[in-house]
C-alpha positions in Angstrom: -183.2 116.7 -34.2 -180.3 118.8 -36.2 -177.4 116.1 -35.3 -179.7 113.4 -36.3 -180.2 115.3 -39.7 -176.2 116.1 -39.9 -176.1 112.3 -39.4 -178.4 111.3 -42.3 -176.9 113.6 -44.4 -173.4 111.7 -43.8 -171.2 114.8 -45.0 -168.2 116.0 -43.0 -166.6 119.5 -43.6 -163.8 120.0 -45.7 -162.5 123.7 -47.0 -161.9 125.0 -49.8 -158.7 126.1 -50.6 -159.4 128.4 -52.9 -162.3 130.6 -51.3 -162.1 128.9 -47.6 -165.7 128.3 -47.8 -166.4 124.9 -45.9 -168.0 122.2 -48.2 -170.2 119.4 -46.9 -169.2 116.0 -48.5 -170.9 112.9 -48.4 -169.5 109.8 -46.7 -169.3 106.1 -47.3 -172.2 104.6 -45.7 -171.8 101.4 -42.8 -174.0 98.8 -45.5 -171.6 95.7 -44.9 -172.8 93.3 -42.9 -170.8 90.6 -40.9 -171.3 87.8 -43.8 -170.6 90.2 -46.3 -167.1 91.2 -44.9 -166.5 87.9 -44.0 -166.9 86.7 -47.8 -165.3 89.5 -49.3 -161.8 88.9 -46.9 -162.1 84.8 -47.9 -163.5 85.4 -51.2 -161.6 88.3 -52.3 -158.2 86.3 -51.4 -158.8 83.0 -53.3 -158.6 84.3 -57.0 -157.6 81.9 -59.9 -153.7 81.8 -58.5 -155.1 78.4 -56.5 -156.6 77.0 -59.2 -154.3 77.5 -62.3 -151.3 79.3 -61.5 -150.6 77.2 -59.0 -149.6 74.2 -61.0 -145.9 75.5 -62.3 -145.1 76.0 -58.6 -146.1 72.3 -58.3 -143.9 71.2 -60.5 -141.1 73.1 -59.7 -141.2 72.7 -56.2 -142.9 69.4 -55.1 -146.0 68.6 -53.3 -144.3 69.2 -49.9 -142.7 72.1 -50.5 -146.1 73.5 -51.9 -148.1 72.4 -48.8 -145.0 73.7 -46.2 -145.1 77.0 -48.3 -148.7 77.9 -47.8 -148.7 76.6 -43.9 -145.7 78.6 -42.5 -146.8 82.1 -44.5 -150.6 81.8 -43.7 -149.6 80.6 -39.9 -146.5 82.8 -39.3 -147.5 85.7 -41.8 -151.0 86.4 -42.5 -152.2 85.6 -39.2 -150.3 88.3 -37.3 -151.6 90.7 -39.7 -155.1 89.6 -39.4 -154.6 90.1 -35.2 -152.5 93.3 -35.5 -155.3 94.8 -37.7 -158.6 93.7 -36.0 -157.1 95.1 -32.9 -156.7 98.4 -33.9 -159.4 98.9 -36.4 -161.7 97.6 -33.9 -161.1 100.4 -31.4 -160.8 102.9 -34.3 -163.4 101.6 -37.3 -162.5 105.3 -39.1 -162.7 105.7 -42.5 -159.0 106.9 -42.9 -158.4 103.3 -42.2 -154.8 101.9 -41.4 -152.9 104.4 -43.3 -154.7 107.3 -41.4 -153.1 105.2 -38.6 -149.9 104.6 -40.0 -149.2 108.5 -40.3 -150.5 109.2 -37.0 -148.0 106.4 -34.9 -145.3 106.5 -37.3 -144.6 109.1 -39.5 -147.5 110.9 -41.9 -144.6 109.9 -44.9 -145.2 106.3 -43.6 -148.8 106.4 -44.0 -148.5 108.4 -47.7 -146.2 105.7 -49.1 -148.2 102.7 -47.8 -151.1 104.2 -48.7 -149.8 104.5 -52.6 -148.1 101.7 -52.5 -151.4 99.5 -51.5 -153.3 101.6 -54.0 -151.0 100.3 -56.9 -150.5 97.2 -55.3 -154.8 97.0 -55.6 -155.1 98.1 -58.8 -152.2 95.8 -59.8 -154.7 92.7 -58.8 -157.6 94.0 -60.3 -155.8 93.5 -63.9 -154.3 90.6 -62.7 -157.9 88.7 -62.3 -159.1 90.6 -65.4 -155.9 89.0 -67.3 -157.0 85.7 -65.6 -160.6 86.3 -67.0 -159.1 86.4 -70.4 -156.9 83.7 -70.1 -159.9 81.5 -68.6 -162.2 82.7 -71.5 -159.5 81.2 -74.2 -160.2 77.3 -73.1 -163.5 77.7 -75.2 -162.4 80.0 -77.6 -158.9 81.1 -79.1 -159.9 83.3 -82.1 -161.4 85.7 -80.1 -158.9 88.5 -78.9 -158.5 88.0 -75.2 -159.6 91.9 -74.8 -162.8 91.6 -75.5 -162.8 89.4 -72.3 -160.9 91.8 -70.6 -163.8 94.3 -71.5 -166.2 92.3 -70.2 -164.7 91.1 -66.8 -164.2 95.4 -66.2 -167.6 96.4 -67.4 -169.3 93.8 -64.7 -166.9 94.4 -61.9 -167.4 98.8 -62.8 -170.9 98.5 -62.6 -171.0 96.5 -59.2 -169.1 98.6 -57.6 -171.3 102.0 -58.5 -174.2 100.6 -56.7 -174.8 101.3 -53.5 -172.5 99.6 -50.9 -174.7 96.8 -49.4 -175.9 95.7 -53.2 -172.0 95.5 -54.1 -171.8 93.4 -50.7 -174.7 90.7 -51.8 -172.7 90.2 -55.5 -169.4 89.7 -53.7 -171.0 87.4 -51.3 -172.6 85.6 -54.1 -169.6 85.0 -56.3 -167.5 84.5 -53.2 -169.8 81.6 -52.2 -169.3 79.6 -55.9 -165.3 79.7 -55.7 -165.6 78.6 -51.9 -168.1 75.9 -53.0 -165.6 75.4 -55.9 -162.7 74.9 -53.5 -164.8 72.1 -50.7 -165.8 70.4 -54.0 -162.4 69.9 -55.4 -160.9 69.0 -51.9 -164.3 66.3 -51.4 -163.1 64.7 -54.6 -160.1 64.3 -53.7 -160.5 62.5 -50.9 -163.2 60.3 -52.5 -160.4 59.2 -55.8 -157.3 58.8 -53.7 -159.2 56.0 -51.8 -160.4 54.8 -54.7 -164.3 56.5 -55.9 -163.4 56.8 -59.4 -164.3 55.4 -62.6 -161.2 53.1 -62.5 -161.5 52.1 -59.2 -157.5 53.0 -58.4 -157.0 54.1 -54.6 -154.1 55.9 -55.4 -153.4 57.8 -51.9 -150.1 59.5 -51.9 -148.5 57.8 -54.8 -147.8 61.1 -56.5 -145.4 61.8 -53.4 -143.3 59.0 -54.0 -141.2 60.1 -56.7 -140.0 63.1 -54.4 -141.7 65.9 -52.6 -138.9 68.8 -52.2 -138.0 69.3 -55.7 -134.3 71.2 -56.1 -135.0 74.6 -57.8 -132.5 77.0 -59.5 -129.8 74.9 -57.9 -128.6 72.0 -56.5 -128.9 70.0 -52.8 -130.4 71.3 -49.5 -130.1 75.0 -51.2 -131.8 74.2 -54.0 -135.0 72.2 -52.0 -134.7 75.4 -50.1 -135.4 77.7 -52.4 -138.4 75.6 -53.8 -139.8 75.8 -50.8 -138.6 79.8 -50.9 -140.5 80.2 -54.5 -143.7 78.8 -52.9 -143.6 81.3 -50.1 -143.4 84.2 -52.5 -146.2 82.9 -54.5 -148.4 82.4 -51.2 -147.6 85.8 -50.4 -149.5 86.9 -53.7 -152.2 84.2 -53.3 -153.3 84.5 -49.6 -154.9 87.9 -48.9 -157.2 89.1 -46.8 -156.4 91.2 -43.8 -156.2 94.5 -46.2 -160.0 94.0 -46.7 -161.8 94.5 -43.1 -159.4 97.4 -42.9 -160.5 99.1 -46.1 -163.9 98.6 -45.2 -163.9 99.2 -41.3 -165.6 102.7 -42.3 -168.5 100.7 -44.1 -168.7 97.9 -41.6 -171.9 97.4 -39.7 -171.6 97.2 -35.5 -167.8 97.2 -36.3 -166.4 96.6 -32.8 -168.2 93.7 -32.8 -167.5 92.5 -36.4 -164.1 93.3 -37.0 -162.5 90.9 -34.5 -165.3 88.0 -35.3 -164.2 88.5 -39.0 -160.6 88.7 -38.9 -160.5 85.4 -36.3 -163.3 83.9 -38.4 -161.4 84.4 -41.5 -158.1 83.6 -40.9 -158.4 80.0 -39.9 -161.1 79.5 -42.9 -158.3 81.2 -45.6 -155.6 79.0 -44.0 -157.6 76.3 -44.0 -159.4 76.5 -47.7 -155.5 77.1 -48.9 -153.4 74.8 -46.5 -156.1 72.1 -47.4 -156.4 73.0 -51.1 -152.7 72.8 -51.5 -152.5 69.5 -50.0 -155.2 68.2 -52.6 -153.1 69.6 -55.3 -150.5 67.4 -54.7 -151.8 64.3 -54.0 -154.6 64.7 -57.2 -151.7 65.5 -60.0 -148.2 64.3 -60.4 -146.3 67.2 -60.3 -144.1 65.6 -63.4 -147.0 64.4 -65.3 -146.5 65.2 -69.3 -149.8 67.5 -69.8 -148.7 69.6 -66.7 -145.4 70.2 -67.9 -146.6 70.4 -71.5 -149.3 73.1 -70.2 -146.8 75.3 -68.2 -144.5 75.1 -71.3 -146.8 76.3 -73.7 -148.4 79.0 -71.2 -151.9 77.0 -71.6 -155.0 78.6 -71.2 -157.5 78.4 -68.8 -158.3 74.8 -66.5 -156.2 73.2 -69.5 -153.3 74.3 -67.4 -154.8 73.6 -63.8 -153.2 70.7 -62.1 -157.0 70.0 -60.3 -158.3 69.6 -64.1 -155.1 67.3 -65.4 -155.5 65.1 -62.8 -159.5 64.6 -62.6 -159.1 63.5 -66.4 -156.3 61.0 -65.5 -158.6 59.2 -63.2 -161.2 59.1 -66.3 -163.8 61.5 -65.3 -165.2 63.6 -67.7 -167.8 66.1 -67.7 -166.0 68.1 -65.0 -163.4 70.6 -66.9 -166.0 72.8 -68.6 -168.3 73.2 -65.2 -164.5 74.0 -63.3 -163.5 76.3 -65.5 -166.6 78.6 -65.3 -166.0 78.6 -61.7 -162.7 79.6 -61.9 -164.2 82.2 -64.2 -166.0 83.3 -61.6 -163.3 83.4 -59.0 -161.4 85.7 -61.0 -164.2 88.0 -61.5 -164.9 87.8 -57.9 -161.5 88.6 -56.7 -161.3 91.7 -59.2 -164.2 92.8 -58.1 -163.0 92.8 -54.2 -160.0 94.7 -54.7 -161.6 97.5 -57.2 -163.8 97.8 -54.2 -160.4 98.0 -51.8 -158.3 99.7 -54.1 -161.3 102.4 -54.6 -161.5 102.8 -50.7 -157.6 103.3 -50.2 -158.0 106.1 -53.1 -160.8 107.6 -51.0 -159.1 107.3 -47.9 -156.0 109.1 -49.3 -158.0 111.9 -50.4 -159.8 112.1 -46.8 -156.3 112.7 -45.3 -155.5 115.1 -47.9 -153.0 112.9 -49.7 -154.7 112.8 -53.1 -157.0 115.1 -55.0 -160.4 116.5 -53.1 -162.4 115.8 -55.8 -162.2 112.4 -54.9 -164.1 112.9 -51.8 -167.2 113.2 -53.9 -169.9 110.2 -52.9 -173.2 109.5 -54.4 -176.4 109.9 -52.1 -175.6 105.7 -51.7 -172.4 106.4 -50.4 -170.4 105.6 -53.4 -166.6 107.5 -53.8 -167.7 107.8 -57.6 -164.6 109.3 -58.9 -162.6 106.6 -56.8 -163.9 103.7 -58.2 -164.0 105.6 -61.8 -160.2 106.2 -61.5 -159.3 102.5 -60.6 -161.4 101.3 -63.4 -159.2 103.7 -65.7 -156.3 102.5 -64.3 -157.3 99.0 -64.9 -157.3 99.4 -68.7 -153.3 98.6 -68.9 -154.6 95.4 -68.5 -155.5 95.7 -72.1 -152.1 94.7 -72.9 -153.2 91.4 -73.1 -154.1 91.8 -77.0 -150.5 92.4 -78.1 -149.4 89.4 -75.7 -149.9 86.7 -74.3 -152.5 86.3 -71.6 -150.6 84.3 -69.6 -147.8 85.9 -69.8 -149.5 89.5 -68.9 -151.0 87.6 -65.9 -147.6 86.6 -64.5 -146.3 90.1 -65.0 -149.3 91.4 -62.8 -148.6 88.7 -60.3 -145.0 89.9 -59.9 -145.9 93.6 -59.4 -148.7 92.8 -57.0 -146.8 90.2 -54.5 -144.0 92.8 -53.4 -147.1 95.5 -52.9 -148.6 93.2 -50.8 -146.0 92.3 -48.7 -144.7 95.9 -48.3 -148.2 97.0 -47.3 -148.9 93.6 -44.9 -145.5 94.2 -43.2 -146.3 98.4 -42.8 -150.0 97.4 -41.2 -147.6 95.3 -38.8 -145.2 98.1 -38.3 -148.1 100.3 -37.4 -149.4 97.9 -35.2 -145.8 97.9 -33.2 -146.0 101.6 -33.0 -149.6 101.7 -31.7 -148.7 99.1 -29.2 -145.2 101.7 -28.3 -147.7 104.4 -27.7 -150.1 102.8 -25.3 -147.5 101.6 -23.3 -145.8 105.3 -23.6 -149.1 106.7 -22.5 -149.6 104.7 -19.8 -152.4 102.9 -20.8 -153.1 99.5 -20.3 -154.1 97.9 -23.7 -156.2 95.1 -22.7 -158.6 97.3 -20.7 -158.2 100.1 -23.4 -159.7 98.2 -26.5 -162.6 96.5 -27.1 -160.5 93.4 -28.5 -156.8 92.9 -27.5 -155.3 90.2 -29.8 -153.1 87.3 -28.6 -149.2 86.9 -28.9 -148.5 90.6 -29.0 -145.9 92.1 -29.9 -144.1 89.2 -30.4 -145.9 87.7 -33.6 -146.1 91.2 -35.3 -142.2 91.6 -34.7 -141.6 87.8 -35.9 -144.1 88.7 -39.0 -142.2 91.5 -39.5 -139.0 89.9 -40.2 -140.4 87.5 -42.1 -142.0 90.0 -44.3 -139.1 91.9 -44.5 -136.8 89.1 -45.9 -139.7 88.1 -48.7 -139.7 91.5 -49.8 -135.8 91.5 -50.3 -135.4 88.0 -51.8 -139.0 88.1 -53.8 -136.7 88.3 -57.1 -133.8 86.1 -56.4 -134.4 84.0 -59.7 -134.3 87.2 -61.9 -130.3 87.8 -61.3 -128.8 84.7 -62.7 -129.3 85.0 -66.1 -130.6 88.4 -65.2 -133.7 89.4 -66.2 -134.9 93.2 -67.0 -138.5 92.2 -66.9 -138.3 90.3 -64.5 -136.3 92.6 -61.9 -138.8 95.5 -62.9 -141.8 93.5 -61.8 -140.1 91.8 -58.7 -138.8 95.4 -57.4 -140.8 97.5 -58.9 -143.2 98.3 -55.5 -140.0 98.5 -53.4 -139.0 101.8 -55.3 -142.5 103.1 -55.2 -142.2 102.9 -51.9 -139.2 104.7 -51.1 -139.8 107.4 -53.9 -143.3 108.0 -52.0 -142.0 108.1 -48.5 -138.9 110.3 -49.7 -141.2 112.7 -51.3 -143.7 113.1 -48.7 -141.2 113.5 -46.2 -139.0 115.8 -48.1 -141.8 118.1 -49.3 -143.8 118.2 -46.0 -140.7 117.8 -43.8 -142.6 115.2 -41.6 -141.1 113.9 -38.3 -141.5 110.5 -36.7 -144.1 110.8 -34.4 -143.1 110.1 -30.8 -145.1 107.6 -29.0 -146.0 109.6 -25.7 -147.8 112.3 -28.1 -149.3 110.2 -30.5 -153.2 111.0 -31.4 -155.2 107.5 -30.1 -158.4 109.3 -30.1 -158.9 111.2 -32.8 -162.4 110.0 -34.4 -163.1 108.2 -31.6 -166.2 110.5 -30.8 -168.0 110.0 -34.5 -167.6 106.5 -34.4 -169.0 106.3 -31.2 -172.1 108.2 -32.3 -172.2 106.4 -35.5 -172.1 102.9 -33.2 -174.8 104.0 -30.8 -177.6 101.9 -32.9 -175.7 99.0 -32.5 -174.2 99.5 -28.7 -177.0 100.7 -26.7 -178.7 98.5 -24.3 -181.5 97.8 -26.8 -179.6 96.2 -29.8 -179.4 92.6 -28.3 -182.7 92.6 -27.0 -184.3 94.0 -31.2 -181.9 91.1 -32.7 -183.1 88.3 -30.6 -186.1 89.6 -31.0 -185.9 89.6 -35.1 -184.2 85.9 -34.7 -187.2 84.6 -32.9 -189.1 85.7 -35.2 -187.3 83.4 -38.3 -187.6 79.9 -39.4 -185.1 77.9 -38.3 -183.1 77.8 -41.6 -183.0 81.3 -41.7 -181.7 81.8 -37.6 -179.2 79.2 -38.5 -177.7 81.0 -41.7 -177.8 84.0 -39.7 -175.9 82.6 -36.8 -173.6 81.6 -39.1 -172.2 85.3 -39.5 
């Protein structure tokens, strides 16, 4: 009875450094269902970049480079990260997340640097989406200072993150669903119009690919075409996300050992499917040399006016859609900002749990919300008010660069953690396929290859800022790399940490606690109860539940 009360209290013992008294802290709750996590990962990764910012890359690199850049980044990098994260977090879905595993299997300094770089990247992405909301709102009204729209987005996202996590999950589920429907609708519209289903009855097919498909960028010849393709891969590194959200939410997912592998496998195919089909469609419906697209890019056009989707649709004589598309693009930015306010606050919480951030950040409400973590991220995101003094589009691209390098480093770090995990299992004589709930395929080769790709993108992502040299471009492109080195060196020197010996790496800490929490789902009666619940539902609800 006492044990049950302890679990319901959701408290963990923490020793106060000044008094030595053990104080209880509430924990985050497992309130996220499978459908919440899938939509967070899918929807949270689909921001405004696919709808607005992609126009400049279509113009600079060409439609085939756009398609190949997203395809290769998705298959050769995002897939291995998904698989690696899914395997580790399915075994240990702890609240310390992937950053605690980095400290256990590589070096505490590595986990510290990785956690703080991801936190900084998450905050920058929140700022990116707030700036995007301001940019999109200017489609309707340019007389109001964009800072007003930033404040509006910030207040709504903060309020949604202060409520119980299950309500946050529902809000994100609804908002993410709208942008998924938008993307599906745009792809369907592209197919219908390309075969002649448009007011002009013009079966234009792949006509927009006939003026060239891989453009020269930055220099001439084959090198220029490769750099065009590489620039798309760098942009894909910003816009295609996903593996981080299941990892950060691992401590709040219901039935995690079943849900996490299911989510990472399904999420990858849905993300890559949406993005790869989406960028193929945008290259079909809009001519990369369209004068309106070139003018919008040159003048930093606002909102959907700069979107190649809207330009292509209007060129076909279809009226009435731009306002609707702009509204849904607005919701997509809002949803992505909402998702990364969640993930960055949980990162800060996990850092505090590991003693790598101030202890006051451990405070959670009765509903399991790390209130000071959410408040800290909300306050830091106030730097988005830079849009009050500069073009909102210019500020948007600053944040894009700052975010890209942080996420590339974080995902590459996740792969390194997996390799260290793999080595620890081998060194301790453990059969990986028998030890974990789910063993990801193609390992460790997929992870090693993805590490090489991630490292190349991290080092060369700012290749275009050197000639002519741009101080602002250099800082925004490489700040994350310098930040990682500083944070790693600081923790390494201050705490004199050492590389972890694979033979002595801790594979078990936290497992007993998770086992106790997961009994409700993993005992023999859960499946029977679940089947009984499904049997009482009508066929529509039953189909809906089985989809997730």
